[in-house]
C-alpha atoms as one frame of an Amber mdcrd trajectory, in Angstrom:
protein
  58.557  50.760  31.230  61.614  48.899  32.633  61.766  45.116  32.262  61.500
  43.288  35.595  63.390  39.981  35.781  62.551  39.222  39.414  59.894  36.636
  38.546  62.018  34.782  35.990  64.649  32.098  36.248  67.710  33.976  35.000
  70.791  32.078  33.854  73.957  33.834  32.680  75.998  31.685  30.324  79.459
  32.532  29.043  80.123  32.033  25.353  82.859  29.573  26.422  80.170  27.267
  27.850  77.502  27.792  25.207  79.687  27.268  22.133  82.815  25.384  21.117
  85.402  28.167  20.883  88.442  25.916  20.421  89.463  27.423  17.077  88.859
  30.978  18.269  90.887  30.433  21.426  93.783  29.194  19.332  93.616  32.310
  17.139  93.675  34.497  20.245  96.688  32.693  21.726  98.668  32.659  18.494
  97.780  36.029  16.966  96.708  38.294  19.831  93.588  40.289  20.656  93.525
  42.599  17.640  93.780  39.858  15.021  91.368  37.725  17.049  88.752  40.457
  16.801  89.289  40.780  13.056  89.044  36.989  12.714  85.615  37.019  14.362
  84.425  39.860  12.157  85.693  38.093   9.024  83.890  34.902  10.090  80.738
  36.631  11.323  78.371  34.239   9.555  80.343  31.073  10.333  78.222  29.408
  12.966  79.890  28.315  16.200  79.316  24.657  17.002  77.404  23.809  20.190
  79.389  23.678  23.407  78.851  21.572  26.555  76.036  23.751  27.977  74.209
  24.173  24.668  71.588  21.420  25.116  70.843  22.565  28.657  70.364  26.187
  27.544  68.276  25.202  24.527  65.897  23.083  26.596  65.792  25.662  29.374
  64.711  28.367  26.939  62.067  26.049  25.495  60.288  26.192  28.868  59.000
  29.615  27.795  56.574  27.635  25.615  54.828  26.599  28.823  54.351  30.171
  29.948  55.737  33.405  28.564  58.823  34.830  30.308  59.508  31.928  32.667
  63.196  31.826  31.735  65.757  34.427  30.713  69.216  33.502  29.450  71.876
  36.174  29.292  75.087  35.731  27.282  78.175  37.074  29.044  81.581  37.210
  27.403  85.130  38.491  27.635  84.847  39.284  23.920  84.730  42.874  22.742
  81.379  44.138  21.425  82.768  43.871  17.873  83.971  40.267  18.188  80.797
  39.495  20.130  78.785  40.037  16.952  79.690  36.514  15.848  78.483  35.067
  19.132  75.076  36.712  18.801  74.908  35.727  15.135  75.469  32.093  16.169
  72.763  32.494  18.815  70.402  33.635  16.054  71.434  30.890  13.640  70.871
  28.209  16.276  67.411  29.618  16.998  68.105  30.327  20.664  65.761  32.853
  22.233  68.519  34.986  23.732  68.321  38.751  23.247  70.439  40.161  26.081
  74.213  40.058  26.341  77.201  41.586  28.143  80.565  41.947  26.371  83.451
  43.087  28.564  86.578  43.146  26.346  88.725  40.871  28.501  87.051  41.462
  31.863  84.827  39.267  34.014  81.134  40.219  34.202  80.235  38.528  37.493
  79.824  41.796  39.422  76.780  42.597  37.281  74.991  39.323  38.043  72.943
  40.592  41.031  71.564  43.409  38.869  69.989  40.821  36.570  68.707  38.559
  39.358  70.935  35.722  38.116  70.361  32.345  39.812  73.133  30.547  37.918
  76.295  31.643  36.112  77.959  29.084  33.847  81.394  29.567  32.310  84.214
  27.565  30.789  86.683  29.948  32.453  87.560  28.617  35.918  89.041  31.925
  37.095  85.781  33.750  36.333  83.801  31.124  38.230  86.154  31.287  41.227
  85.737  35.071  41.364  81.957  34.710  41.289  81.931  32.061  44.020  84.237
  34.223  46.160  81.703  37.038  45.795  78.939  34.751  47.061  77.343  34.227
  43.656  75.925  30.965  42.250  78.440  29.880  39.635  79.718  26.725  37.995
  82.688  25.784  35.824  81.448  23.898  32.767  83.964  21.183  31.928  84.851
  20.658  28.261  82.547  17.716  27.642  82.211  16.775  23.959  78.838  17.907
  22.628  76.240  15.177  22.183  73.042  15.972  20.315  71.026  13.885  22.778
  67.510  12.681  22.058  64.720  14.584  20.373  61.996  16.147  22.471  61.710
  18.880  25.047  62.336  17.148  28.382  64.919  18.822  30.609  66.713  16.631
  33.128  68.866  18.256  35.807  70.959  16.386  38.384  72.522  17.788  41.558
  74.960  16.627  44.167  73.818  17.780  47.617  76.574  18.943  50.005  78.526
  21.899  48.641  75.961  22.399  45.872  72.385  22.630  47.163  73.504  22.758
  50.809  76.567  24.329  52.357  79.607  22.226  53.269  79.147  22.175  57.056
  78.243  18.470  57.122  81.264  17.676  54.970  83.437  19.484  57.490  82.004
  17.310  60.268  82.718  14.236  58.156  86.353  15.272  57.666  86.793  15.935
  61.380  85.114  12.694  62.519  87.241   9.817  63.797  85.081   7.262  62.016
  82.189   6.937  59.599  79.996   5.781  62.467  80.737   9.002  64.348  79.694
  11.048  61.313  76.514   8.994  60.884  75.654   9.498  64.544  76.129  13.246
  64.197  73.888  13.418  61.153  71.265  11.264  62.848  71.322  13.483  65.941
  70.938  16.579  63.750  68.494  15.117  61.218  65.803  17.664  62.124  68.264
  20.579  61.883  68.231  21.942  58.316  71.549  22.634  56.667  72.198  26.113
  55.391  71.609  26.708  51.674  74.475  26.198  49.263  75.302  28.042  46.030
  72.557  26.492  43.861  69.669  26.386  46.318  68.021  29.413  44.700  68.441
  27.875  41.242  66.605  24.739  42.404  63.921  26.968  43.918  63.308  28.631
  40.553  63.278  25.236  38.817  60.757  23.966  41.371  58.561  26.976  40.637
  58.447  25.970  36.980  57.651  22.402  38.039  54.742  23.743  40.130  53.360
  25.449  37.032  53.730  22.214  35.102  52.068  20.226  37.875  49.073  22.542
  37.855  48.818  22.276  34.095  48.949  18.472  34.269  46.177  18.448  36.878
  44.019  20.532  34.540  44.950  18.444  31.486  46.158  14.881  32.053  47.478
  14.685  28.483  50.090  17.322  29.267  53.508  15.717  29.710  55.722  17.487
  32.201  59.129  18.488  30.860  61.336  19.146  33.873  62.732  16.356  36.035
  65.191  16.910  38.880  67.422  14.256  40.421  69.595  14.219  43.516  72.719
  12.059  43.161  74.730  12.073  46.368  77.334  10.042  48.217  75.178  10.280
  51.347  73.423   7.103  52.475  71.319   6.044  55.443  71.130   7.317  58.093
  72.647  10.560  56.682  70.004  10.623  53.924  67.334  11.918  56.295  68.987
  15.269  56.933  69.284  15.939  53.199  65.590  15.252  52.629  64.521  17.232
  55.688  66.713  20.170  54.610  65.029  20.244  51.210  61.607  20.067  52.857
  62.462  22.889  55.265  63.432  25.073  52.280  60.117  24.239  50.621  61.939
  22.427  47.820  61.901  18.948  46.358  63.390  16.556  43.798  61.815  13.841
  41.665  64.542  11.236  42.188  67.065  10.706  44.965  70.033   8.371  44.771
  71.837   7.867  48.091  74.866   5.961  46.878  77.117   5.623  49.931  80.369
   5.478  47.997  79.093   3.776  44.836  80.404   5.593  41.757  77.973   8.168
  40.414  78.908   7.681  36.760  76.777   4.582  36.201  73.664   6.182  37.668
  74.193   9.384  35.703  74.717   7.565  32.430  71.335   5.886  32.880  69.625
   9.118  33.986  71.226  11.027  31.088  70.790  14.489  32.621  71.338  17.468
  30.359  73.503  18.916  33.129  74.997  17.638  36.395  76.376  19.781  39.234
  78.938  18.513  41.758  81.482  20.190  44.045  84.098  17.414  43.672  86.140
  17.134  40.499  86.821  13.446  41.113  83.156  12.754  40.393  83.301  14.727
  37.148  86.640  13.785  35.601  85.589  10.195  34.901  86.119   9.675  31.161
  83.101   7.352  31.122  80.752  10.092  32.330  78.444  11.074  29.492  76.561
  13.901  31.219  77.590  17.537  30.680  79.472  18.215  33.894  79.613  21.398
  35.961  82.051  21.805  38.826  80.885  24.030  41.685  84.202  25.196  43.235
  82.659  25.867  46.637  83.526  24.757  50.131  85.960  22.417  51.793  86.780
  20.185  48.834  87.943  23.153  46.785  90.161  24.971  49.265  93.298  23.404
  47.788  92.078  22.988  44.210  94.106  24.522  41.398  92.670  27.539  39.615
  91.970  25.404  36.585  90.882  21.817  36.174  92.129  19.339  33.578  89.717
  18.523  30.769  88.109  15.095  30.807  88.870  14.628  27.121  92.028  15.689
  25.323
């Protein structure tokens, strides 16, 4: 009987986001594809070190302890099936519950995402993410943040920007076209009851909220149960523009645990206290701060990314 993924939160993660492939990338650039493949075969049992999305994926998969088959993570890679053996061996060695993978021998796999009901595609390859976004798919470019082991435990903390991430960029376009901040605020106040259209990661939040609903019900039945998933909104919006963001979430039937309406205050300080295991934002200037400790994902969607280069500079050399 075919496996149905429609009721699961499905995340596709590229090997470039899950593991640190620095050494392998150097071999590929210096020796070419054929010797790269042989290098991976020769080092089959040499475990890849964790990459920037590793903690997020590990804690996401651990949610299947709450209820069987809540989450599915799919590895996607430009590696050949032969060189991909090392990737899956590292998955096994790290104890990640990932059994499905796509290896494309140099090609992007984004066109297959709808077949697997993917709500989020993470990759360290900006070109692959751009192609997915252009196709209307929910994708993010994982920046090369140094891996931090983080704390023990099973809590999963996720932080989102709002415009261009959870919502579309229509309000941002109004902001850019306004003659003053007051004019933008007036527009948002006048349209506070008019929900914004969903952005690239609205469905991902919806699936996360579904897991939170399951946790909430479990906590109500057993007060000793400690909920694992916490979601935060960290946005440059402030009053009175905050109301439309909240009302949009409510109209979608979605919610967050924390909301920070910062009105131009730098996000880095708030994020470093929150310590999310992943943070999504559509503006690179919020993510390229060297002081930012959170694993950062750039969503190259909307107005702010029309003139962006096809690749972004790493935050750490």
